[in-house]
One Martini backbone bead per residue (centre of mass of N, CA, C, O) as a GRO file, in nm:
protein
  341
    1MET     BB    1   0.956  -2.151   2.025
    2THR     BB    2   1.129  -1.837   2.048
    3SER     BB    3   1.239  -1.634   2.335
    4HIS     BB    4   1.350  -1.334   2.551
    5GLN     BB    5   1.053  -1.295   2.672
    6PRO     BB    6   0.777  -1.238   2.819
    7ILE     BB    7   0.452  -1.347   2.709
    8PRO     BB    8   0.151  -1.285   2.682
    9THR     BB    9  -0.175  -1.439   2.653
   10SER     BB   10  -0.293  -1.148   2.613
   11MET     BB   11  -0.484  -0.905   2.411
   12TYR     BB   12  -0.539  -0.626   2.217
   13ALA     BB   13  -0.806  -0.587   1.971
   14ILE     BB   14  -0.949  -0.523   1.664
   15VAL     BB   15  -1.298  -0.572   1.600
   16ALA     BB   16  -1.556  -0.722   1.373
   17GLU     BB   17  -1.860  -0.888   1.407
   18LYS     BB   18  -1.968  -0.703   1.169
   19PRO     BB   19  -2.078  -0.549   0.917
   20GLY     BB   20  -1.999  -0.187   0.860
   21GLU     BB   21  -1.946   0.074   1.018
   22PRO     BB   22  -1.705   0.203   1.219
   23ASP     BB   23  -1.875   0.123   1.490
   24VAL     BB   24  -1.797  -0.196   1.476
   25LEU     BB   25  -1.546  -0.118   1.611
   26CYS     BB   26  -1.355  -0.297   1.864
   27ARG     BB   27  -1.221  -0.369   2.179
   28GLU     BB   28  -1.045  -0.676   2.251
   29CYS     BB   29  -0.979  -0.966   2.436
   30ILE     BB   30  -0.718  -1.183   2.331
   31SER     BB   31  -0.517  -1.407   2.209
   32VAL     BB   32  -0.201  -1.473   2.157
   33PRO     BB   33  -0.031  -1.549   1.900
   34GLN     BB   34   0.142  -1.817   1.731
   35PRO     BB   35   0.422  -1.911   1.582
   36ASN     BB   36   0.507  -2.067   1.309
   37LYS     BB   37   0.654  -2.180   1.058
   38GLY     BB   38   0.811  -1.893   0.934
   39GLU     BB   39   0.743  -1.717   1.192
   40VAL     BB   40   0.659  -1.409   1.364
   41LEU     BB   41   0.646  -1.217   1.662
   42VAL     BB   42   0.495  -0.893   1.700
   43ARG     BB   43   0.536  -0.598   1.865
   44VAL     BB   44   0.319  -0.350   1.833
   45MET     BB   45   0.349   0.009   1.749
   46ALA     BB   46   0.236   0.014   1.444
   47ALA     BB   47  -0.036   0.093   1.204
   48GLY     BB   48  -0.204   0.066   0.907
   49VAL     BB   49  -0.443   0.234   0.703
   50ASN     BB   50  -0.658   0.082   0.455
   51ARG     BB   51  -0.878   0.033   0.205
   52PRO     BB   52  -0.917  -0.277   0.257
   53ASP     BB   53  -1.023  -0.236   0.545
   54ILE     BB   54  -1.283  -0.098   0.468
   55MET     BB   55  -1.396  -0.325   0.287
   56GLN     BB   56  -1.393  -0.546   0.502
   57ARG     BB   57  -1.578  -0.409   0.710
   58LYS     BB   58  -1.822  -0.409   0.488
   59GLY     BB   59  -1.798  -0.703   0.332
   60LEU     BB   60  -1.620  -0.659   0.032
   61TYR     BB   61  -1.326  -0.805   0.150
   62PRO     BB   62  -1.240  -1.098   0.186
   63PRO     BB   63  -1.032  -1.300   0.318
   64PRO     BB   64  -0.837  -1.534   0.289
   65ALA     BB   65  -0.851  -1.850   0.413
   66ASN     BB   66  -0.533  -1.828   0.542
   67ALA     BB   67  -0.616  -1.572   0.694
   68CYS     BB   68  -0.654  -1.330   0.899
   69PRO     BB   69  -0.968  -1.180   0.985
   70ARG     BB   70  -0.831  -0.938   1.076
   71LEU     BB   71  -0.724  -0.628   1.084
   72GLY     BB   72  -0.427  -0.551   0.922
   73LEU     BB   73  -0.143  -0.506   0.676
   74GLU     BB   74   0.052  -0.318   0.865
   75ILE     BB   75   0.371  -0.299   1.044
   76ALA     BB   76   0.549  -0.206   1.353
   77GLY     BB   77   0.825  -0.365   1.543
   78GLU     BB   78   0.902  -0.629   1.770
   79VAL     BB   79   1.076  -0.916   1.796
   80VAL     BB   80   0.967  -1.188   2.034
   81ALA     BB   81   0.919  -1.437   1.829
   82CYS     BB   82   0.997  -1.774   1.694
   83GLY     BB   83   0.981  -1.991   1.467
   84ALA     BB   84   1.063  -2.218   1.272
   85PRO     BB   85   1.249  -2.246   1.008
   86GLN     BB   86   1.275  -2.261   0.701
   87GLU     BB   87   1.434  -2.390   0.456
   88GLY     BB   88   1.695  -2.156   0.428
   89GLU     BB   89   1.597  -1.956   0.644
   90GLU     BB   90   1.613  -1.619   0.760
   91MET     BB   91   1.564  -1.489   1.065
   92PRO     BB   92   1.474  -1.268   1.264
   93SER     BB   93   1.585  -1.124   1.533
   94LEU     BB   94   1.563  -1.093   1.847
   95GLY     BB   95   1.468  -0.748   1.894
   96SER     BB   96   1.405  -0.662   1.628
   97ARG     BB   97   1.320  -0.413   1.393
   98VAL     BB   98   1.013  -0.413   1.208
   99CYS     BB   99   0.853  -0.430   0.898
  100ALA     BB  100   0.519  -0.546   0.776
  101LEU     BB  101   0.348  -0.769   0.582
  102THR     BB  102   0.049  -0.889   0.640
  103ASN     BB  103  -0.232  -1.142   0.694
  104GLY     BB  104  -0.337  -0.995   0.928
  105GLY     BB  105  -0.382  -0.840   1.255
  106GLY     BB  106  -0.252  -0.538   1.306
  107TYR     BB  107  -0.489  -0.454   1.511
  108ALA     BB  108  -0.259  -0.493   1.757
  109GLU     BB  109  -0.023  -0.586   1.999
  110TYR     BB  110  -0.004  -0.856   1.827
  111CYS     BB  111   0.176  -1.021   1.542
  112VAL     BB  112   0.171  -1.248   1.286
  113VAL     BB  113   0.455  -1.310   1.060
  114PRO     BB  114   0.613  -1.361   0.788
  115ALA     BB  115   0.946  -1.344   0.759
  116GLY     BB  116   0.958  -1.260   0.442
  117GLN     BB  117   0.770  -0.982   0.521
  118CYS     BB  118   1.020  -0.859   0.646
  119LEU     BB  119   1.164  -0.540   0.742
  120PRO     BB  120   1.373  -0.307   0.814
  121TRP     BB  121   1.424  -0.030   0.956
  122PRO     BB  122   1.483   0.259   0.862
  123GLN     BB  123   1.684   0.505   0.902
  124GLY     BB  124   1.533   0.731   1.138
  125MET     BB  125   1.270   0.595   1.191
  126SER     BB  126   0.967   0.554   1.296
  127ALA     BB  127   0.710   0.354   1.358
  128VAL     BB  128   0.509   0.503   1.178
  129GLN     BB  129   0.682   0.517   0.924
  130ALA     BB  130   0.740   0.213   0.893
  131ALA     BB  131   0.429   0.124   0.883
  132ALA     BB  132   0.382   0.296   0.602
  133LEU     BB  133   0.530   0.101   0.383
  134PRO     BB  134   0.439  -0.186   0.286
  135GLU     BB  135   0.174  -0.155   0.120
  136THR     BB  136   0.281   0.062  -0.077
  137CYS     BB  137   0.547  -0.067  -0.173
  138PHE     BB  138   0.443  -0.337  -0.274
  139THR     BB  139   0.242  -0.217  -0.476
  140VAL     BB  140   0.421  -0.031  -0.649
  141TRP     BB  141   0.648  -0.223  -0.722
  142SER     BB  142   0.482  -0.465  -0.847
  143ASN     BB  143   0.330  -0.271  -1.070
  144LEU     BB  144   0.589  -0.088  -1.189
  145PHE     BB  145   0.885  -0.272  -1.134
  146MET     BB  146   0.746  -0.541  -1.224
  147PRO     BB  147   0.989  -0.719  -1.377
  148VAL     BB  148   1.067  -0.416  -1.468
  149ILE     BB  149   1.241  -0.147  -1.449
  150LEU     BB  150   1.193   0.164  -1.499
  151PRO     BB  151   1.290   0.372  -1.720
  152ALA     BB  152   1.417   0.646  -1.792
  153GLY     BB  153   1.145   0.868  -1.890
  154THR     BB  154   0.899   0.759  -1.788
  155ARG     BB  155   0.552   0.795  -1.827
  156VAL     BB  156   0.337   0.868  -1.542
  157LEU     BB  157   0.008   0.799  -1.429
  158VAL     BB  158  -0.143   0.916  -1.119
  159HIS     BB  159  -0.402   0.823  -0.937
  160GLY     BB  160  -0.429   0.961  -0.648
  161GLY     BB  161  -0.165   1.134  -0.544
  162THR     BB  162  -0.249   1.160  -0.209
  163SER     BB  163  -0.226   0.892  -0.148
  164GLY     BB  164  -0.041   0.651  -0.029
  165ILE     BB  165   0.024   0.539  -0.307
  166GLY     BB  166   0.074   0.805  -0.461
  167THR     BB  167   0.308   0.928  -0.292
  168MET     BB  168   0.498   0.687  -0.349
  169ALA     BB  169   0.493   0.677  -0.657
  170ILE     BB  170   0.609   0.951  -0.716
  171GLN     BB  171   0.883   0.909  -0.572
  172LEU     BB  172   0.980   0.652  -0.721
  173VAL     BB  173   0.971   0.746  -1.011
  174ARG     BB  174   1.166   0.984  -0.969
  175ALA     BB  175   1.407   0.818  -0.850
  176PHE     BB  176   1.406   0.654  -1.150
  177GLY     BB  177   1.355   0.895  -1.378
  178GLY     BB  178   1.071   0.976  -1.400
  179GLU     BB  179   0.749   1.094  -1.519
  180VAL     BB  180   0.490   1.276  -1.342
  181TYR     BB  181   0.136   1.240  -1.337
  182ALA     BB  182  -0.126   1.391  -1.131
  183THR     BB  183  -0.421   1.330  -0.956
  184ALA     BB  184  -0.659   1.566  -0.805
  185GLY     BB  185  -0.923   1.752  -0.609
  186THR     BB  186  -0.714   1.988  -0.534
  187GLU     BB  187  -0.489   2.239  -0.520
  188GLU     BB  188  -0.345   2.143  -0.269
  189LYS     BB  189  -0.292   1.855  -0.372
  190CYS     BB  190  -0.141   1.933  -0.626
  191ASN     BB  191   0.093   2.076  -0.479
  192LEU     BB  192   0.189   1.829  -0.326
  193CYS     BB  193   0.270   1.659  -0.571
  194LYS     BB  194   0.496   1.854  -0.657
  195THR     BB  195   0.670   1.828  -0.396
  196LEU     BB  196   0.712   1.508  -0.460
  197GLY     BB  197   0.764   1.525  -0.811
  198ALA     BB  198   0.565   1.628  -0.997
  199THR     BB  199   0.547   1.766  -1.308
  200ALA     BB  200   0.225   1.733  -1.311
  201THR     BB  201  -0.117   1.842  -1.262
  202ILE     BB  202  -0.468   1.725  -1.206
  203ASN     BB  203  -0.786   1.857  -1.169
  204TYR     BB  204  -1.067   1.654  -1.178
  205LYS     BB  205  -1.292   1.871  -1.110
  206ASN     BB  206  -1.187   2.093  -1.367
  207GLU     BB  207  -1.044   1.859  -1.541
  208ASP     BB  208  -0.943   1.684  -1.822
  209PHE     BB  209  -0.716   1.436  -1.824
  210LEU     BB  210  -0.690   1.370  -2.123
  211THR     BB  211  -0.635   1.653  -2.232
  212ARG     BB  212  -0.384   1.708  -2.051
  213VAL     BB  213  -0.208   1.473  -2.140
  214ARG     BB  214  -0.190   1.557  -2.436
  215GLU     BB  215  -0.058   1.827  -2.380
  216LEU     BB  216   0.192   1.731  -2.205
  217THR     BB  217   0.273   1.501  -2.452
  218HIS     BB  218   0.210   1.583  -2.743
  219ASN     BB  219   0.013   1.323  -2.805
  220GLU     BB  220   0.167   1.058  -2.694
  221GLY     BB  221   0.150   0.990  -2.400
  222VAL     BB  222   0.161   0.741  -2.170
  223ASN     BB  223   0.316   0.445  -2.048
  224VAL     BB  224   0.181   0.463  -1.751
  225ILE     BB  225  -0.094   0.348  -1.535
  226LEU     BB  226  -0.212   0.423  -1.205
  227ASP     BB  227  -0.519   0.271  -1.093
  228ILE     BB  228  -0.816   0.334  -0.861
  229VAL     BB  229  -1.100   0.344  -1.027
  230GLY     BB  230  -1.161   0.205  -1.312
  231GLY     BB  231  -1.438   0.205  -1.498
  232ALA     BB  232  -1.474   0.526  -1.520
  233TYR     BB  233  -1.160   0.540  -1.661
  234PHE     BB  234  -1.093   0.342  -1.888
  235ASN     BB  235  -1.125   0.493  -2.164
  236GLN     BB  236  -0.937   0.731  -2.096
  237ASN     BB  237  -0.688   0.568  -2.033
  238VAL     BB  238  -0.648   0.439  -2.310
  239LYS     BB  239  -0.617   0.729  -2.451
  240CYS     BB  240  -0.346   0.802  -2.280
  241LEU     BB  241  -0.181   0.593  -2.424
  242ALA     BB  242   0.084   0.483  -2.554
  243VAL     BB  243   0.261   0.302  -2.731
  244ASP     BB  244   0.295   0.023  -2.534
  245GLY     BB  245   0.114   0.061  -2.305
  246ARG     BB  246   0.016   0.066  -1.943
  247LEU     BB  247  -0.253  -0.065  -1.747
  248VAL     BB  248  -0.298  -0.031  -1.386
  249ILE     BB  249  -0.521  -0.205  -1.173
  250ILE     BB  250  -0.583  -0.160  -0.799
  251ALA     BB  251  -0.878  -0.035  -0.813
  252LEU     BB  252  -1.266   0.030  -0.770
  253GLN     BB  253  -1.394   0.327  -0.704
  254GLY     BB  254  -1.549   0.340  -1.012
  255GLY     BB  255  -1.579   0.046  -1.067
  256ALA     BB  256  -1.596  -0.284  -1.248
  257LYS     BB  257  -1.720  -0.141  -1.509
  258ALA     BB  258  -1.696  -0.102  -1.868
  259GLU     BB  259  -1.818   0.100  -2.114
  260GLN     BB  260  -1.741   0.077  -2.431
  261ALA     BB  261  -1.481  -0.052  -2.502
  262ASP     BB  262  -1.171   0.010  -2.684
  263LEU     BB  263  -1.028  -0.257  -2.834
  264SER     BB  264  -0.889  -0.150  -3.089
  265ARG     BB  265  -0.681   0.028  -2.943
  266ILE     BB  266  -0.537  -0.196  -2.793
  267MET     BB  267  -0.439  -0.337  -3.053
  268THR     BB  268  -0.306  -0.104  -3.233
  269ARG     BB  269  -0.121  -0.002  -2.962
  270ARG     BB  270  -0.023  -0.232  -2.778
  271LEU     BB  271  -0.179  -0.279  -2.517
  272THR     BB  272  -0.177  -0.309  -2.153
  273VAL     BB  273  -0.392  -0.487  -1.923
  274THR     BB  274  -0.386  -0.472  -1.569
  275GLY     BB  275  -0.419  -0.654  -1.248
  276SER     BB  276  -0.430  -0.625  -0.876
  277THR     BB  277  -0.371  -0.792  -0.570
  278LEU     BB  278  -0.199  -0.841  -0.270
  279ARG     BB  279  -0.321  -1.050  -0.062
  280ALA     BB  280  -0.343  -1.305  -0.279
  281ARG     BB  281  -0.066  -1.354  -0.283
  282SER     BB  282   0.194  -1.531  -0.256
  283ALA     BB  283   0.452  -1.587  -0.051
  284GLU     BB  284   0.670  -1.590  -0.271
  285ASN     BB  285   0.594  -1.318  -0.398
  286LYS     BB  286   0.632  -1.139  -0.144
  287ILE     BB  287   0.927  -1.208  -0.100
  288ARG     BB  288   1.030  -1.097  -0.368
  289ILE     BB  289   0.946  -0.809  -0.315
  290ALA     BB  290   1.108  -0.765  -0.055
  291GLN     BB  291   1.387  -0.808  -0.184
  292GLU     BB  292   1.369  -0.570  -0.382
  293LEU     BB  293   1.323  -0.347  -0.179
  294TYR     BB  294   1.587  -0.386  -0.022
  295LYS     BB  295   1.771  -0.327  -0.273
  296TYR     BB  296   1.624  -0.051  -0.407
  297VAL     BB  297   1.462   0.119  -0.167
  298TRP     BB  298   1.593   0.126   0.120
  299PRO     BB  299   1.831   0.321   0.046
  300LEU     BB  300   1.641   0.567   0.011
  301PHE     BB  301   1.549   0.579   0.305
  302ASP     BB  302   1.827   0.588   0.445
  303ALA     BB  303   1.898   0.866   0.278
  304GLY     BB  304   1.623   1.048   0.248
  305THR     BB  305   1.496   1.064  -0.045
  306ILE     BB  306   1.252   0.915   0.085
  307ALA     BB  307   0.906   0.937   0.225
  308PRO     BB  308   0.651   0.915   0.417
  309LEU     BB  309   0.316   1.032   0.435
  310ILE     BB  310   0.160   1.183   0.717
  311HIS     BB  311  -0.160   1.270   0.830
  312ALA     BB  312  -0.250   1.061   1.073
  313VAL     BB  313  -0.283   0.979   1.434
  314PHE     BB  314  -0.402   0.691   1.615
  315PRO     BB  315  -0.519   0.518   1.844
  316LEU     BB  316  -0.618   0.201   1.845
  317GLU     BB  317  -0.901   0.260   1.993
  318HIS     BB  318  -0.946   0.475   1.728
  319ALA     BB  319  -1.017   0.321   1.456
  320ALA     BB  320  -1.289   0.444   1.374
  321GLN     BB  321  -1.177   0.731   1.323
  322ALA     BB  322  -0.977   0.645   1.106
  323HIS     BB  323  -1.187   0.540   0.905
  324GLN     BB  324  -1.344   0.803   0.878
  325ALA     BB  325  -1.109   0.969   0.764
  326MET     BB  326  -1.081   0.803   0.504
  327GLU     BB  327  -1.383   0.832   0.403
  328ASN     BB  328  -1.374   1.148   0.372
  329GLY     BB  329  -1.117   1.221   0.169
  330GLN     BB  330  -0.899   1.450   0.305
  331HIS     BB  331  -0.646   1.303   0.278
  332SER     BB  332  -0.272   1.302   0.294
  333GLY     BB  333  -0.178   1.003   0.297
  334LYS     BB  334  -0.133   0.851   0.597
  335ILE     BB  335  -0.310   0.636   0.823
  336MET     BB  336  -0.257   0.583   1.177
  337LEU     BB  337  -0.153   0.351   1.435
  338THR     BB  338  -0.112   0.320   1.786
  339CYS     BB  339   0.073   0.115   2.035
  340SER     BB  340   0.027   0.056   2.374
  341HIS     BB  341   0.185  -0.138   2.659
   0.00000   0.00000   0.00000
């Protein structure tokens, strides 16, 4: 391990000793982790709060066997130590500021991260803004723009348009020339989606999104759907898709099972139904996503064309309040934690 400054042997981290409500989260003093081959140690300045963190805290989303068991999937901070590089790998330089998709453990003063999952801070961004990027960008890019970048004019329906994922998806689809329809639960949130670039919005509390999509597309349907609801929306989603359309399921907030699915429609309209989770992807896959983000998306951040939307910022020791804020469902954009050393 190489470093250019003294590194403490202990640090504060947020831990949950048992599954439960937000109050199971507490701050504890633990040992600072050491980077292995191909890893860097980051002094954390900010970390993002994400829906998988909520599910893991409740005991419903166990981390992969080789991952850090503590919460926190995205961070921004300073590289303070490096393990030996993998063969042919270029490591971030000591002292550089990075944001990173972690394998867990981001709710802490220090976090070990695979070097290939680090990206430089975009120009002009704060630690909070930079830390808000990895989870949403990796998710949106891998599900909508890989293996083929969406062509201009693609019609995309984004469910949960004011979530962290949704706000980034709207901006990225628009930046690449797509047309976005977004669902949200209040008029205020619908208006926010429009300011981010949505062509039209649908208030799912008082509108049927299938009916509105058919109206908006003159019965042609959308080409792609990014869905966080799952089972409860499955049949309507399938009916929303144009010929050769694609349904991408990335969360199951409305359940994991769909009743009476119309398989004949999937066959006759040549539809594709896919799903994914980010955390279980291989290191090689995450590195490939990071490389594409750096090539295609980071210039948009550097130019100020797109930016993360921040809803609220909490000190690290108030992680329980941050989780409660996410579970209340009133947020628009990202909920973040800051870490003072």
